[in-house]
MIMI-986453 format. One record per residue (C-alpha): x, y, z. Coordinates in Angstrom, 3 decimals. Layout:
N
((X Y Z))
...
END
This chain:
372
((0.000 0.000 0.000))
((1.106 3.530 -0.763))
((1.399 5.553 2.402))
((-0.762 8.651 2.797))
((1.358 11.806 2.961))
((0.119 13.747 5.985))
((1.308 17.286 6.559))
((0.999 18.093 10.289))
((0.826 21.879 10.576))
((1.621 23.556 13.919))
((2.871 26.666 15.698))
((1.693 29.820 14.000))
((1.043 33.457 14.824))
((-1.192 32.637 17.754))
((-1.364 33.161 21.490))
((-1.774 29.378 21.654))
((1.495 28.736 19.800))
((3.028 26.708 22.635))
((-0.101 24.568 23.087))
((-0.028 23.827 19.364))
((3.533 22.504 19.559))
((2.615 20.056 22.310))
((-0.533 18.932 20.459))
((1.427 18.369 17.251))
((4.097 16.321 19.036))
((1.387 14.049 20.469))
((-0.273 13.603 17.074))
((2.977 12.833 15.264))
((3.889 10.281 17.934))
((0.477 8.571 17.685))
((0.176 8.445 13.883))
((0.792 4.963 12.489))
((4.002 5.236 10.449))
((3.110 2.065 8.544))
((0.141 3.984 7.086))
((1.444 7.531 6.862))
((4.431 9.511 5.687))
((4.471 12.330 8.214))
((5.572 15.764 7.026))
((6.072 18.210 9.928))
((5.261 21.790 8.935))
((6.068 24.426 11.520))
((5.169 28.100 11.435))
((7.118 30.462 13.662))
((5.523 33.247 15.679))
((6.709 35.605 12.955))
((4.993 33.544 10.259))
((7.994 31.788 8.696))
((7.268 28.254 7.442))
((9.747 25.418 7.830))
((9.572 21.693 7.234))
((12.247 19.653 8.968))
((12.122 16.550 11.146))
((13.017 18.630 14.221))
((10.726 21.589 13.476))
((8.788 21.206 16.738))
((11.948 21.248 18.837))
((13.339 24.246 16.974))
((10.202 26.238 17.671))
((10.058 25.087 21.293))
((13.635 26.241 21.869))
((13.138 29.504 19.955))
((16.107 28.495 17.817))
((17.197 30.638 14.915))
((15.580 29.297 11.755))
((16.565 32.073 9.375))
((19.243 29.939 7.725))
((16.944 26.957 7.189))
((15.138 26.346 3.899))
((11.790 28.139 3.790))
((8.690 26.326 2.569))
((5.259 27.548 1.543))
((1.969 26.040 0.479))
((0.999 27.645 -2.806))
((-2.660 28.586 -3.437))
((-2.433 26.735 -6.739))
((-4.570 23.589 -7.176))
((-2.104 22.219 -9.746))
((0.690 21.947 -7.170))
((-0.841 20.345 -4.048))
((2.542 20.366 -2.441))
((4.900 22.121 -0.083))
((7.297 24.223 -2.145))
((10.850 25.122 -1.142))
((11.235 28.805 -2.001))
((14.831 29.017 -0.785))
((16.213 26.657 -3.412))
((14.212 26.141 -6.609))
((16.308 23.046 -7.403))
((14.847 21.140 -4.455))
((11.792 19.123 -5.454))
((8.418 20.035 -3.989))
((6.982 17.798 -1.269))
((3.630 16.345 -2.310))
((0.913 16.298 0.352))
((-2.221 14.140 0.335))
((-3.910 15.659 3.389))
((-3.118 18.333 5.962))
((-3.746 17.932 9.681))
((-3.817 21.493 11.056))
((-3.025 21.754 14.751))
((-2.742 25.533 14.984))
((-5.039 26.553 17.811))
((-6.469 30.059 17.755))
((-5.803 32.901 15.347))
((-4.555 32.190 11.815))
((-5.195 28.479 12.301))
((-8.592 27.826 13.821))
((-10.413 30.882 12.481))
((-10.841 29.977 8.808))
((-7.807 31.809 7.458))
((-5.557 28.785 6.935))
((-8.564 26.742 5.802))
((-9.042 29.244 2.977))
((-5.488 28.544 1.846))
((-6.155 24.789 1.875))
((-9.263 25.331 -0.250))
((-7.339 27.402 -2.792))
((-4.586 24.789 -2.878))
((-7.244 22.057 -3.300))
((-5.712 19.896 -0.571))
((-7.864 17.796 1.787))
((-7.595 18.881 5.410))
((-8.799 17.723 8.800))
((-11.509 19.662 10.579))
((-14.060 22.348 9.855))
((-14.058 24.405 6.679))
((-13.709 28.156 6.279))
((-17.180 29.074 7.530))
((-17.345 26.528 10.344))
((-13.891 27.510 11.561))
((-14.609 31.252 11.472))
((-17.987 30.920 13.178))
((-16.691 28.483 15.783))
((-13.786 30.771 16.616))
((-15.890 33.899 17.085))
((-17.758 33.497 20.368))
((-20.054 36.430 19.576))
((-21.225 35.092 16.204))
((-21.529 31.494 17.405))
((-23.502 32.684 20.432))
((-25.942 34.583 18.219))
((-26.480 31.568 15.953))
((-27.021 29.270 18.918))
((-29.544 31.683 20.404))
((-31.487 31.691 17.121))
((-31.619 27.901 17.347))
((-32.938 28.100 20.942))
((-29.814 26.470 22.350))
((-29.193 27.833 25.864))
((-26.146 30.069 26.304))
((-25.102 32.411 29.103))
((-26.539 35.898 28.974))
((-24.044 38.383 27.562))
((-23.285 41.667 25.846))
((-20.592 42.568 23.338))
((-19.037 45.748 21.939))
((-15.962 46.988 20.143))
((-12.979 47.789 22.333))
((-12.659 51.148 20.556))
((-16.243 51.956 21.579))
((-15.442 51.134 25.178))
((-12.333 53.306 25.294))
((-14.303 56.267 23.963))
((-17.043 55.924 26.588))
((-16.162 53.403 29.325))
((-18.812 54.599 31.785))
((-21.596 53.841 29.302))
((-20.540 50.226 28.755))
((-19.734 49.517 32.393))
((-23.188 50.794 33.348))
((-24.790 48.581 30.681))
((-22.906 45.513 31.916))
((-23.859 46.192 35.517))
((-27.508 46.721 34.560))
((-27.853 43.666 32.308))
((-25.441 41.167 33.858))
((-24.203 42.242 37.264))
((-21.273 40.641 39.085))
((-19.493 38.338 38.851))
((-19.086 38.234 35.089))
((-16.586 36.901 32.582))
((-14.777 39.149 30.120))
((-13.496 37.482 26.966))
((-11.709 38.322 23.722))
((-14.153 36.438 21.438))
((-11.531 35.189 18.977))
((-9.080 33.591 21.372))
((-8.818 30.117 22.865))
((-7.196 28.367 25.847))
((-8.727 31.075 28.074))
((-6.108 33.575 26.874))
((-7.187 37.097 27.845))
((-10.199 35.894 29.880))
((-10.897 37.299 33.345))
((-13.581 36.926 35.978))
((-14.646 40.314 37.304))
((-16.245 40.663 40.753))
((-16.552 44.454 40.829))
((-16.270 47.609 38.708))
((-12.511 47.973 39.148))
((-11.853 44.377 38.088))
((-14.266 44.777 35.165))
((-12.397 47.773 33.725))
((-9.090 45.968 34.133))
((-10.485 42.813 32.509))
((-11.785 44.728 29.485))
((-8.391 46.374 29.019))
((-6.722 42.954 29.120))
((-9.142 41.436 26.601))
((-8.624 44.442 24.344))
((-5.004 43.364 23.890))
((-6.200 40.259 22.036))
((-9.302 41.260 20.077))
((-11.155 44.220 18.588))
((-14.368 42.869 20.101))
((-15.143 42.272 23.753))
((-17.665 39.735 25.054))
((-18.940 39.964 28.626))
((-21.026 37.091 29.988))
((-22.980 36.588 33.161))
((-21.260 34.071 35.431))
((-23.340 30.926 35.814))
((-23.772 30.092 39.503))
((-21.818 27.020 40.717))
((-21.491 25.312 37.332))
((-19.901 21.986 36.538))
((-17.697 22.139 33.441))
((-18.787 19.336 31.128))
((-17.106 18.594 27.795))
((-18.005 16.323 24.879))
((-16.140 15.339 21.720))
((-17.853 15.195 18.332))
((-16.483 13.313 15.313))
((-17.867 13.169 11.788))
((-19.103 15.035 8.738))
((-22.733 14.610 7.678))
((-23.498 11.983 10.334))
((-21.426 12.990 13.371))
((-21.081 10.944 16.549))
((-20.708 12.234 20.086))
((-18.602 10.885 22.956))
((-19.445 10.289 26.578))
((-19.263 13.480 28.650))
((-16.310 14.356 30.826))
((-16.031 16.796 33.701))
((-13.223 19.271 34.295))
((-12.402 20.199 37.894))
((-10.237 23.324 37.565))
((-7.502 24.125 40.044))
((-8.288 27.855 39.909))
((-11.507 29.823 40.280))
((-12.171 29.073 36.622))
((-10.443 26.966 33.976))
((-7.846 29.543 32.914))
((-4.622 29.032 30.941))
((-2.562 28.117 34.027))
((-5.185 25.644 35.239))
((-5.285 24.033 31.792))
((-1.589 23.679 31.054))
((0.798 25.026 33.667))
((0.131 24.073 37.276))
((-0.896 20.455 36.591))
((-3.439 20.536 39.429))
((-6.697 20.442 37.491))
((-8.480 17.108 37.374))
((-10.955 15.392 35.097))
((-13.639 12.755 35.556))
((-14.416 10.566 32.546))
((-17.195 9.752 32.178))
((-18.856 12.548 34.109))
((-21.371 11.453 36.720))
((-24.648 12.825 35.395))
((-28.189 11.442 35.160))
((-28.671 9.420 31.966))
((-31.537 11.612 30.788))
((-29.392 14.734 31.198))
((-26.488 13.128 29.328))
((-28.784 12.394 26.385))
((-30.024 15.993 26.338))
((-26.507 17.414 26.398))
((-25.290 14.990 23.715))
((-28.249 15.845 21.465))
((-27.592 19.558 21.998))
((-23.917 19.089 21.131))
((-24.810 17.378 17.851))
((-27.340 20.107 16.984))
((-24.787 22.828 17.681))
((-22.170 20.986 15.616))
((-24.424 21.039 12.566))
((-25.751 24.562 13.115))
((-22.218 25.957 13.271))
((-21.197 24.160 10.038))
((-18.655 21.861 11.673))
((-17.017 18.911 9.949))
((-14.349 16.485 11.078))
((-14.142 17.266 14.765))
((-15.011 19.614 17.589))
((-15.027 19.668 21.353))
((-18.146 21.266 22.788))
((-18.129 22.622 26.332))
((-21.127 23.069 28.616))
((-21.809 24.633 32.001))
((-24.191 22.433 34.003))
((-25.962 23.450 37.212))
((-27.088 21.160 40.016))
((-30.746 21.518 38.997))
((-29.926 20.059 35.568))
((-30.068 23.346 33.692))
((-27.216 23.647 31.208))
((-25.641 26.226 28.916))
((-23.424 25.717 25.899))
((-20.232 27.616 26.723))
((-18.148 27.276 23.565))
((-17.129 25.091 20.642))
((-13.527 24.287 19.691))
((-13.008 23.217 16.076))
((-9.323 22.379 16.617))
((-9.341 21.050 20.178))
((-6.217 20.270 22.121))
((-4.433 17.009 21.335))
((-1.896 16.980 24.150))
((-1.483 13.934 26.380))
((-3.930 15.482 28.874))
((-6.417 16.900 26.351))
((-10.058 15.988 26.719))
((-10.872 15.418 23.035))
((-8.867 12.173 22.607))
((-9.448 11.113 26.220))
((-13.217 11.323 25.804))
((-13.086 9.196 22.666))
((-10.871 6.670 24.398))
((-13.501 6.356 27.125))
((-16.138 5.943 24.412))
((-14.209 3.091 22.801))
((-12.024 4.766 20.168))
((-8.263 4.866 20.758))
((-6.106 7.923 20.054))
((-4.571 6.395 16.861))
((-8.043 5.309 15.704))
((-9.354 8.852 16.179))
((-6.507 10.185 14.035))
((-7.197 7.556 11.348))
((-10.869 8.483 11.307))
((-10.151 12.226 11.102))
((-7.855 11.734 8.122))
((-10.426 9.515 6.415))
((-13.159 12.102 7.030))
((-10.961 14.787 5.447))
((-10.374 12.674 2.353))
((-14.073 11.753 2.081))
((-15.186 15.380 2.344))
((-12.687 16.419 -0.303))
((-14.116 13.827 -2.714))
((-17.586 15.272 -2.107))
((-16.387 18.804 -2.802))
((-14.600 17.751 -5.987))
((-17.943 16.619 -7.415))
((-19.323 20.156 -7.155))
((-19.123 22.436 -10.184))
((-17.016 25.550 -9.803))
((-17.869 27.019 -13.213))
((-20.880 27.827 -15.360))
((-21.109 27.818 -19.149))
((-23.358 30.651 -20.353))
((-25.536 30.257 -23.422))
((-23.517 32.884 -25.289))
((-20.092 34.500 -25.125))
((-21.630 37.782 -24.009))
((-18.687 38.568 -21.745))
((-16.285 38.751 -24.696))
((-17.971 41.743 -26.260))
END
């Protein structure tokens, strides 16, 4: 059998750059080398592309890569390969499918997916629209509300609007939401730039922090005593959902340090919930997955109260794949091993690409009117 050439793409111009490197290392280690030729593709924080066997380590160590050959993916459907632009005499590296593991901006927000579409290369995960919508917590929240899926009450505004009239927006937040509340940059992940505000002083400081990461600011009412429940979804037109898992954060909320740094957060898989409630949450996760135009994979997070009331908190179209990440762990508890999940994701990418190739991208008019 001919091996499938898998380009694993990681790093990038993202606040989640470091998380991406760890996820990519886990994926590369778990991919079956008897089935796949693995092509590491790293992107530095400055945006330089490189493809070497030790690309992950170079980026982890912040090593100088300026002297290394530079590679790019051309937006040309005739190429479907990684091109060395440093030395034209070096042959291009053909790629059958790309596995993007860039969390956050320029990787999970539809931008890199647009490049894959132009290059006509199959890729794992959601497409341009699903990625962009899933990344933007304001837009996804509005779509979920239209579908009557419960989400936390919130308000949003442009950071520039806030800086021009902070008293107006603070008064609106206090009137509509009260304290405590969460302040978020809507287009970030891994809780980067998120704060929990308990009073007016903390609120102003939290908005300033979020404004470092996004033009928009989302403020949400804090759900009282919630349990953090996560589910993994896998599939294209007929997606499947995993058993639920519960996160027990080491800090007041599941912030960046609690997720990756201090190592004190815990998880319970499967989460102990009533069967009827599990079915409701799973059904809601699948509905949200389809509403937000997801394909391939997503992790969907809920906030669940003791009375059984739940709220969809967010969707992650490129969830973490580290050794402690919930997405693969939830599937393992459901009966699908980490390598099997990767196999299925690659197969889903190839299947979706075949479907897209059947669609017409041109139209033949009845006359050559455009030539006149």
